[in-house]
Backbone as XML, in Angstrom:
<?xml version="1.0"?>
<chain id="A" units="angstrom">
  <residue number="1" name="MET">
    <atom name="N" x="15.417" y="20.360" z="6.331"/>
    <atom name="CA" x="13.992" y="20.657" z="6.313"/>
    <atom name="C" x="13.139" y="19.757" z="7.070"/>
  </residue>
  <residue number="2" name="THR">
    <atom name="N" x="12.261" y="20.333" z="7.865"/>
    <atom name="CA" x="11.340" y="19.442" z="8.648"/>
    <atom name="C" x="10.131" y="18.864" z="7.892"/>
  </residue>
  <residue number="3" name="SER">
    <atom name="N" x="9.780" y="17.607" z="8.257"/>
    <atom name="CA" x="8.662" y="16.903" z="7.671"/>
    <atom name="C" x="7.381" y="17.422" z="8.244"/>
  </residue>
  <residue number="4" name="MET">
    <atom name="N" x="7.261" y="17.996" z="9.304"/>
    <atom name="CA" x="6.027" y="18.329" z="9.893"/>
    <atom name="C" x="5.564" y="19.812" z="9.428"/>
  </residue>
  <residue number="5" name="THR">
    <atom name="N" x="4.433" y="19.927" z="9.156"/>
    <atom name="CA" x="3.971" y="21.294" z="8.781"/>
    <atom name="C" x="3.117" y="21.864" z="9.899"/>
  </residue>
  <residue number="6" name="PHE">
    <atom name="N" x="3.072" y="23.184" z="9.993"/>
    <atom name="CA" x="2.304" y="23.812" z="10.997"/>
    <atom name="C" x="0.799" y="23.383" z="10.958"/>
  </residue>
  <residue number="7" name="GLY">
    <atom name="N" x="0.323" y="23.097" z="12.180"/>
    <atom name="CA" x="-1.044" y="22.689" z="12.247"/>
    <atom name="C" x="-1.319" y="21.198" z="12.071"/>
  </residue>
  <residue number="8" name="GLN">
    <atom name="N" x="-0.342" y="20.445" z="11.679"/>
    <atom name="CA" x="-0.439" y="19.015" z="11.413"/>
    <atom name="C" x="-0.355" y="18.322" z="12.780"/>
  </residue>
  <residue number="9" name="LYS">
    <atom name="N" x="-1.245" y="17.331" z="13.048"/>
    <atom name="CA" x="-1.102" y="16.544" z="14.292"/>
    <atom name="C" x="-0.088" y="15.488" z="14.156"/>
  </residue>
  <residue number="10" name="LYS">
    <atom name="N" x="0.586" y="15.193" z="15.215"/>
    <atom name="CA" x="1.674" y="14.235" z="15.262"/>
    <atom name="C" x="0.883" y="12.818" z="15.328"/>
  </residue>
  <residue number="11" name="PHE">
    <atom name="N" x="1.352" y="11.871" z="14.470"/>
    <atom name="CA" x="0.763" y="10.522" z="14.477"/>
    <atom name="C" x="1.244" y="9.774" z="15.657"/>
  </residue>
  <residue number="12" name="ILE">
    <atom name="N" x="0.335" y="9.157" z="16.334"/>
    <atom name="CA" x="0.716" y="8.426" z="17.502"/>
    <atom name="C" x="0.106" y="6.998" z="17.289"/>
  </residue>
  <residue number="13" name="PRO">
    <atom name="N" x="0.990" y="6.063" z="17.015"/>
    <atom name="CA" x="0.407" y="4.675" z="16.681"/>
    <atom name="C" x="-0.233" y="4.002" z="17.931"/>
  </residue>
  <residue number="14" name="THR">
    <atom name="N" x="-1.240" y="3.141" z="17.725"/>
    <atom name="CA" x="-1.823" y="2.459" z="18.854"/>
    <atom name="C" x="-1.764" y="0.983" z="18.512"/>
  </residue>
  <residue number="15" name="ALA">
    <atom name="N" x="-1.708" y="0.144" z="19.436"/>
    <atom name="CA" x="-1.633" y="-1.305" z="19.311"/>
    <atom name="C" x="-2.968" y="-1.874" z="18.814"/>
  </residue>
  <residue number="16" name="PRO">
    <atom name="N" x="-2.825" y="-2.971" z="18.005"/>
    <atom name="CA" x="-4.121" y="-3.577" z="17.583"/>
    <atom name="C" x="-4.959" y="-3.981" z="18.785"/>
  </residue>
  <residue number="17" name="GLU">
    <atom name="N" x="-6.281" y="-4.184" z="18.567"/>
    <atom name="CA" x="-7.210" y="-4.357" z="19.592"/>
    <atom name="C" x="-6.967" y="-5.763" z="20.241"/>
  </residue>
  <residue number="18" name="LYS">
    <atom name="N" x="-6.562" y="-6.813" z="19.336"/>
    <atom name="CA" x="-6.360" y="-8.159" z="19.866"/>
    <atom name="C" x="-4.907" y="-8.360" z="20.125"/>
  </residue>
  <residue number="19" name="GLY">
    <atom name="N" x="-4.170" y="-7.371" z="19.885"/>
    <atom name="CA" x="-2.623" y="-7.664" z="19.924"/>
    <atom name="C" x="-2.082" y="-8.252" z="18.703"/>
  </residue>
  <residue number="20" name="SER">
    <atom name="N" x="-0.804" y="-8.434" z="18.598"/>
    <atom name="CA" x="-0.112" y="-9.002" z="17.474"/>
    <atom name="C" x="0.006" y="-10.595" z="17.743"/>
  </residue>
  <residue number="21" name="PHE">
    <atom name="N" x="0.170" y="-11.303" z="16.716"/>
    <atom name="CA" x="0.251" y="-12.769" z="16.879"/>
    <atom name="C" x="1.486" y="-13.225" z="16.043"/>
  </residue>
  <residue number="22" name="PRO">
    <atom name="N" x="2.099" y="-14.339" z="16.435"/>
    <atom name="CA" x="3.271" y="-14.766" z="15.597"/>
    <atom name="C" x="2.861" y="-15.421" z="14.306"/>
  </residue>
  <residue number="23" name="LEU">
    <atom name="N" x="3.816" y="-15.343" z="13.456"/>
    <atom name="CA" x="3.674" y="-15.924" z="12.075"/>
    <atom name="C" x="3.868" y="-17.403" z="12.222"/>
  </residue>
  <residue number="24" name="ASP">
    <atom name="N" x="3.298" y="-18.062" z="11.307"/>
    <atom name="CA" x="3.354" y="-19.641" z="11.249"/>
    <atom name="C" x="4.661" y="-20.039" z="10.585"/>
  </residue>
  <residue number="25" name="HIS">
    <atom name="N" x="5.760" y="-19.723" z="11.218"/>
    <atom name="CA" x="7.167" y="-20.105" z="10.645"/>
    <atom name="C" x="7.285" y="-21.548" z="10.422"/>
  </residue>
  <residue number="26" name="GLY">
    <atom name="N" x="6.674" y="-22.292" z="11.328"/>
    <atom name="CA" x="6.857" y="-23.799" z="11.251"/>
    <atom name="C" x="5.891" y="-24.423" z="10.183"/>
  </residue>
  <residue number="27" name="GLY">
    <atom name="N" x="5.061" y="-23.687" z="9.717"/>
    <atom name="CA" x="4.044" y="-24.241" z="8.771"/>
    <atom name="C" x="3.054" y="-25.157" z="9.298"/>
  </residue>
  <residue number="28" name="GLN">
    <atom name="N" x="2.713" y="-25.016" z="10.587"/>
    <atom name="CA" x="1.825" y="-26.002" z="11.322"/>
    <atom name="C" x="0.438" y="-25.921" z="10.737"/>
  </residue>
  <residue number="29" name="CYS">
    <atom name="N" x="-0.059" y="-24.723" z="10.314"/>
    <atom name="CA" x="-1.327" y="-24.563" z="9.856"/>
    <atom name="C" x="-1.391" y="-24.192" z="8.321"/>
  </residue>
  <residue number="30" name="ARG">
    <atom name="N" x="-0.247" y="-24.433" z="7.636"/>
    <atom name="CA" x="-0.203" y="-24.088" z="6.212"/>
    <atom name="C" x="-1.148" y="-24.813" z="5.403"/>
  </residue>
  <residue number="31" name="LYS">
    <atom name="N" x="-1.429" y="-26.171" z="5.641"/>
    <atom name="CA" x="-2.384" y="-26.905" z="4.820"/>
    <atom name="C" x="-3.805" y="-26.251" z="4.908"/>
  </residue>
  <residue number="32" name="LEU">
    <atom name="N" x="-4.201" y="-25.873" z="6.058"/>
    <atom name="CA" x="-5.562" y="-25.352" z="6.311"/>
    <atom name="C" x="-5.532" y="-23.961" z="5.662"/>
  </residue>
  <residue number="33" name="MET">
    <atom name="N" x="-4.497" y="-23.270" z="5.698"/>
    <atom name="CA" x="-4.486" y="-21.858" z="5.126"/>
    <atom name="C" x="-4.658" y="-22.024" z="3.550"/>
  </residue>
  <residue number="34" name="LEU">
    <atom name="N" x="-3.984" y="-23.070" z="3.053"/>
    <atom name="CA" x="-4.064" y="-23.271" z="1.532"/>
    <atom name="C" x="-5.511" y="-23.680" z="1.182"/>
  </residue>
  <residue number="35" name="PHE">
    <atom name="N" x="-6.206" y="-24.485" z="1.925"/>
    <atom name="CA" x="-7.586" y="-24.845" z="1.750"/>
    <atom name="C" x="-8.393" y="-23.697" z="1.655"/>
  </residue>
  <residue number="36" name="TYR">
    <atom name="N" x="-8.204" y="-22.794" z="2.624"/>
    <atom name="CA" x="-8.920" y="-21.509" z="2.743"/>
    <atom name="C" x="-8.718" y="-20.660" z="1.525"/>
  </residue>
  <residue number="37" name="MET">
    <atom name="N" x="-7.379" y="-20.440" z="1.144"/>
    <atom name="CA" x="-7.095" y="-19.654" z="0.031"/>
    <atom name="C" x="-7.620" y="-20.185" z="-1.358"/>
  </residue>
  <residue number="38" name="ARG">
    <atom name="N" x="-7.602" y="-21.567" z="-1.439"/>
    <atom name="CA" x="-8.192" y="-22.168" z="-2.611"/>
    <atom name="C" x="-9.715" y="-21.964" z="-2.698"/>
  </residue>
  <residue number="39" name="CYS">
    <atom name="N" x="-10.376" y="-22.038" z="-1.634"/>
    <atom name="CA" x="-11.720" y="-21.891" z="-1.459"/>
    <atom name="C" x="-12.116" y="-20.364" z="-1.970"/>
  </residue>
  <residue number="40" name="LEU">
    <atom name="N" x="-11.302" y="-19.402" z="-1.487"/>
    <atom name="CA" x="-11.578" y="-18.101" z="-1.824"/>
    <atom name="C" x="-11.419" y="-17.916" z="-3.377"/>
  </residue>
  <residue number="41" name="ARG">
    <atom name="N" x="-10.364" y="-18.566" z="-3.966"/>
    <atom name="CA" x="-10.062" y="-18.444" z="-5.415"/>
    <atom name="C" x="-11.293" y="-19.007" z="-6.098"/>
  </residue>
  <residue number="42" name="GLU">
    <atom name="N" x="-11.844" y="-20.172" z="-5.775"/>
    <atom name="CA" x="-12.880" y="-20.763" z="-6.328"/>
    <atom name="C" x="-14.209" y="-20.102" z="-6.155"/>
  </residue>
  <residue number="43" name="ASN">
    <atom name="N" x="-14.427" y="-19.244" z="-5.235"/>
    <atom name="CA" x="-15.584" y="-18.526" z="-4.853"/>
    <atom name="C" x="-15.537" y="-17.079" z="-5.092"/>
  </residue>
  <residue number="44" name="ALA">
    <atom name="N" x="-14.558" y="-16.648" z="-6.056"/>
    <atom name="CA" x="-14.386" y="-15.225" z="-6.503"/>
    <atom name="C" x="-14.179" y="-14.336" z="-5.219"/>
  </residue>
  <residue number="45" name="ASP">
    <atom name="N" x="-13.392" y="-14.793" z="-4.226"/>
    <atom name="CA" x="-13.036" y="-14.140" z="-3.104"/>
    <atom name="C" x="-14.152" y="-13.814" z="-2.191"/>
  </residue>
  <residue number="46" name="ASP">
    <atom name="N" x="-15.242" y="-14.542" z="-2.263"/>
    <atom name="CA" x="-16.407" y="-14.409" z="-1.289"/>
    <atom name="C" x="-16.176" y="-15.147" z="-0.067"/>
  </residue>
  <residue number="47" name="ASN">
    <atom name="N" x="-15.692" y="-14.420" z="0.942"/>
    <atom name="CA" x="-15.227" y="-15.233" z="2.214"/>
    <atom name="C" x="-16.461" y="-15.784" z="2.858"/>
  </residue>
  <residue number="48" name="SER">
    <atom name="N" x="-17.668" y="-15.432" z="2.683"/>
    <atom name="CA" x="-18.829" y="-16.045" z="3.312"/>
    <atom name="C" x="-18.977" y="-17.483" z="2.850"/>
  </residue>
  <residue number="49" name="ALA">
    <atom name="N" x="-18.484" y="-17.800" z="1.680"/>
    <atom name="CA" x="-18.636" y="-19.229" z="1.216"/>
    <atom name="C" x="-17.501" y="-20.094" z="1.777"/>
  </residue>
  <residue number="50" name="CYS">
    <atom name="N" x="-16.527" y="-19.496" z="2.459"/>
    <atom name="CA" x="-15.300" y="-20.239" z="2.948"/>
    <atom name="C" x="-15.321" y="-20.139" z="4.464"/>
  </residue>
  <residue number="51" name="ARG">
    <atom name="N" x="-16.413" y="-20.032" z="5.129"/>
    <atom name="CA" x="-16.442" y="-19.797" z="6.639"/>
    <atom name="C" x="-15.919" y="-21.044" z="7.406"/>
  </residue>
  <residue number="52" name="GLN">
    <atom name="N" x="-16.325" y="-22.211" z="6.927"/>
    <atom name="CA" x="-15.787" y="-23.437" z="7.554"/>
    <atom name="C" x="-14.244" y="-23.601" z="7.456"/>
  </residue>
  <residue number="53" name="GLU">
    <atom name="N" x="-13.689" y="-23.317" z="6.315"/>
    <atom name="CA" x="-12.292" y="-23.291" z="6.053"/>
    <atom name="C" x="-11.577" y="-22.318" z="6.968"/>
  </residue>
  <residue number="54" name="SER">
    <atom name="N" x="-12.159" y="-21.121" z="7.100"/>
    <atom name="CA" x="-11.545" y="-20.029" z="7.918"/>
    <atom name="C" x="-11.520" y="-20.347" z="9.329"/>
  </residue>
  <residue number="55" name="LYS">
    <atom name="N" x="-12.644" y="-20.963" z="9.810"/>
    <atom name="CA" x="-12.830" y="-21.412" z="11.127"/>
    <atom name="C" x="-11.860" y="-22.607" z="11.536"/>
  </residue>
  <residue number="56" name="ALA">
    <atom name="N" x="-11.705" y="-23.444" z="10.617"/>
    <atom name="CA" x="-10.640" y="-24.474" z="10.803"/>
    <atom name="C" x="-9.245" y="-23.988" z="10.861"/>
  </residue>
  <residue number="57" name="TYR">
    <atom name="N" x="-8.921" y="-23.073" z="10.064"/>
    <atom name="CA" x="-7.674" y="-22.334" z="10.075"/>
    <atom name="C" x="-7.466" y="-21.694" z="11.414"/>
  </residue>
  <residue number="58" name="LEU">
    <atom name="N" x="-8.357" y="-20.873" z="11.906"/>
    <atom name="CA" x="-8.267" y="-20.267" z="13.154"/>
    <atom name="C" x="-8.195" y="-21.185" z="14.350"/>
  </residue>
  <residue number="59" name="GLN">
    <atom name="N" x="-8.908" y="-22.342" z="14.338"/>
    <atom name="CA" x="-8.848" y="-23.408" z="15.326"/>
    <atom name="C" x="-7.427" y="-23.955" z="15.420"/>
  </residue>
  <residue number="60" name="CYS">
    <atom name="N" x="-6.785" y="-24.104" z="14.176"/>
    <atom name="CA" x="-5.379" y="-24.682" z="14.132"/>
    <atom name="C" x="-4.546" y="-23.730" z="14.818"/>
  </residue>
  <residue number="61" name="ARG">
    <atom name="N" x="-4.600" y="-22.334" z="14.547"/>
    <atom name="CA" x="-3.703" y="-21.385" z="15.078"/>
    <atom name="C" x="-3.892" y="-21.389" z="16.626"/>
  </residue>
  <residue number="62" name="MET">
    <atom name="N" x="-5.146" y="-21.518" z="17.064"/>
    <atom name="CA" x="-5.421" y="-21.617" z="18.462"/>
    <atom name="C" x="-4.784" y="-22.826" z="19.204"/>
  </residue>
  <residue number="63" name="ASP">
    <atom name="N" x="-4.816" y="-23.908" z="18.450"/>
    <atom name="CA" x="-4.336" y="-25.253" z="18.987"/>
    <atom name="C" x="-2.886" y="-25.173" z="19.115"/>
  </residue>
  <residue number="64" name="HIS">
    <atom name="N" x="-2.130" y="-24.465" z="18.176"/>
    <atom name="CA" x="-0.706" y="-24.384" z="18.185"/>
    <atom name="C" x="-0.079" y="-22.981" z="18.790"/>
  </residue>
  <residue number="65" name="ASP">
    <atom name="N" x="-1.003" y="-22.487" z="19.668"/>
    <atom name="CA" x="-0.627" y="-21.250" z="20.330"/>
    <atom name="C" x="0.011" y="-20.157" z="19.386"/>
  </residue>
  <residue number="66" name="LEU">
    <atom name="N" x="-0.588" y="-20.029" z="18.123"/>
    <atom name="CA" x="-0.285" y="-18.960" z="17.258"/>
    <atom name="C" x="-1.177" y="-17.830" z="17.377"/>
  </residue>
  <residue number="67" name="MET">
    <atom name="N" x="-2.213" y="-17.913" z="18.275"/>
    <atom name="CA" x="-2.998" y="-16.839" z="18.568"/>
    <atom name="C" x="-3.727" y="-17.238" z="19.844"/>
  </residue>
  <residue number="68" name="ALA">
    <atom name="N" x="-4.244" y="-16.212" z="20.581"/>
    <atom name="CA" x="-4.909" y="-16.457" z="21.880"/>
    <atom name="C" x="-6.168" y="-17.234" z="21.590"/>
  </residue>
  <residue number="69" name="ARG">
    <atom name="N" x="-6.478" y="-18.034" z="22.583"/>
    <atom name="CA" x="-7.825" y="-18.844" z="22.505"/>
    <atom name="C" x="-8.904" y="-17.770" z="22.598"/>
  </residue>
  <residue number="70" name="GLU">
    <atom name="N" x="-9.913" y="-17.932" z="21.799"/>
    <atom name="CA" x="-11.010" y="-16.980" z="21.702"/>
    <atom name="C" x="-12.297" y="-17.832" z="21.363"/>
  </residue>
  <residue number="71" name="ASP">
    <atom name="N" x="-13.470" y="-17.373" z="21.906"/>
    <atom name="CA" x="-14.715" y="-18.090" z="21.625"/>
    <atom name="C" x="-15.022" y="-17.739" z="20.168"/>
  </residue>
  <residue number="72" name="PHE">
    <atom name="N" x="-15.463" y="-18.670" z="19.405"/>
    <atom name="CA" x="-15.782" y="-18.428" z="17.982"/>
    <atom name="C" x="-16.942" y="-17.546" z="17.927"/>
  </residue>
  <residue number="73" name="ALA">
    <atom name="N" x="-17.808" y="-17.343" z="18.900"/>
    <atom name="CA" x="-18.904" y="-16.362" z="18.775"/>
    <atom name="C" x="-18.300" y="-15.024" z="18.713"/>
  </residue>
  <residue number="74" name="LYS">
    <atom name="N" x="-17.163" y="-14.734" z="19.409"/>
    <atom name="CA" x="-16.640" y="-13.436" z="19.414"/>
    <atom name="C" x="-15.804" y="-13.206" z="18.207"/>
  </residue>
  <residue number="75" name="LEU">
    <atom name="N" x="-15.575" y="-14.197" z="17.299"/>
    <atom name="CA" x="-14.831" y="-14.102" z="16.117"/>
    <atom name="C" x="-15.849" y="-14.005" z="14.952"/>
  </residue>
  <residue number="76" name="GLY">
    <atom name="N" x="-17.108" y="-13.946" z="15.175"/>
    <atom name="CA" x="-18.133" y="-13.776" z="14.221"/>
    <atom name="C" x="-18.676" y="-15.120" z="13.702"/>
  </residue>
  <residue number="77" name="TYR">
    <atom name="N" x="-18.460" y="-16.248" z="14.388"/>
    <atom name="CA" x="-19.076" y="-17.482" z="13.977"/>
    <atom name="C" x="-20.204" y="-17.865" z="15.035"/>
  </residue>
  <residue number="78" name="SER">
    <atom name="N" x="-21.409" y="-18.264" z="14.550"/>
    <atom name="CA" x="-22.546" y="-18.442" z="15.389"/>
    <atom name="C" x="-22.690" y="-19.910" z="15.617"/>
  </residue>
  <residue number="79" name="GLU">
    <atom name="N" x="-23.469" y="-20.195" z="16.625"/>
    <atom name="CA" x="-23.649" y="-21.563" z="17.031"/>
    <atom name="C" x="-24.470" y="-22.292" z="15.869"/>
  </residue>
  <residue number="80" name="SER">
    <atom name="N" x="-25.429" y="-21.614" z="15.192"/>
    <atom name="CA" x="-26.186" y="-22.168" z="14.138"/>
    <atom name="C" x="-25.296" y="-22.675" z="12.944"/>
  </residue>
  <residue number="81" name="GLU">
    <atom name="N" x="-24.258" y="-21.988" z="12.774"/>
    <atom name="CA" x="-23.281" y="-22.486" z="11.771"/>
    <atom name="C" x="-22.544" y="-23.809" z="12.093"/>
  </residue>
  <residue number="82" name="LYS">
    <atom name="N" x="-22.398" y="-23.972" z="13.483"/>
    <atom name="CA" x="-21.837" y="-25.149" z="14.029"/>
    <atom name="C" x="-22.795" y="-26.381" z="13.884"/>
  </residue>
  <residue number="83" name="LYS">
    <atom name="N" x="-24.044" y="-26.148" z="14.104"/>
    <atom name="CA" x="-25.045" y="-27.213" z="13.935"/>
    <atom name="C" x="-25.257" y="-27.517" z="12.527"/>
  </residue>
  <residue number="84" name="ASP">
    <atom name="N" x="-25.200" y="-26.515" z="11.627"/>
    <atom name="CA" x="-25.290" y="-26.806" z="10.237"/>
    <atom name="C" x="-24.232" y="-27.638" z="9.731"/>
  </residue>
  <residue number="85" name="ALA">
    <atom name="N" x="-22.924" y="-27.372" z="10.167"/>
    <atom name="CA" x="-21.793" y="-28.128" z="9.709"/>
    <atom name="C" x="-21.841" y="-29.561" z="10.366"/>
  </residue>
  <residue number="86" name="ASP">
    <atom name="N" x="-22.336" y="-29.680" z="11.574"/>
    <atom name="CA" x="-22.427" y="-31.053" z="12.161"/>
    <atom name="C" x="-23.428" y="-31.909" z="11.344"/>
  </residue>
  <residue number="87" name="GLN">
    <atom name="N" x="-24.577" y="-31.268" z="10.902"/>
    <atom name="CA" x="-25.602" y="-31.970" z="10.166"/>
    <atom name="C" x="-25.121" y="-32.466" z="8.863"/>
  </residue>
  <residue number="88" name="SER">
    <atom name="N" x="-24.323" y="-31.601" z="8.261"/>
    <atom name="CA" x="-23.864" y="-31.955" z="6.857"/>
    <atom name="C" x="-22.757" y="-32.954" z="6.794"/>
  </residue>
  <residue number="89" name="SER">
    <atom name="N" x="-22.190" y="-33.278" z="8.004"/>
    <atom name="CA" x="-20.963" y="-34.192" z="8.028"/>
    <atom name="C" x="-21.519" y="-35.677" z="8.162"/>
  </residue>
</chain>
């Protein structure tokens, strides 16, 4: 018996916009990932409260060639966030 029915379009998969990236098998960014996950847990999964942790995790991935280098503005992080973080440190 065939799985396709008449009139059904054939599914054609497309690659992700940014491509795929390797998993962190060596655990190089595991500590930062755990900080981010803990922050999410403490803030009821509100990722806007954990933007600095997620940015640090993405920076680690870029530093260890686990993802392509990308400008943080293209990833949704603004310059004003950077200035706010610098002032709070």
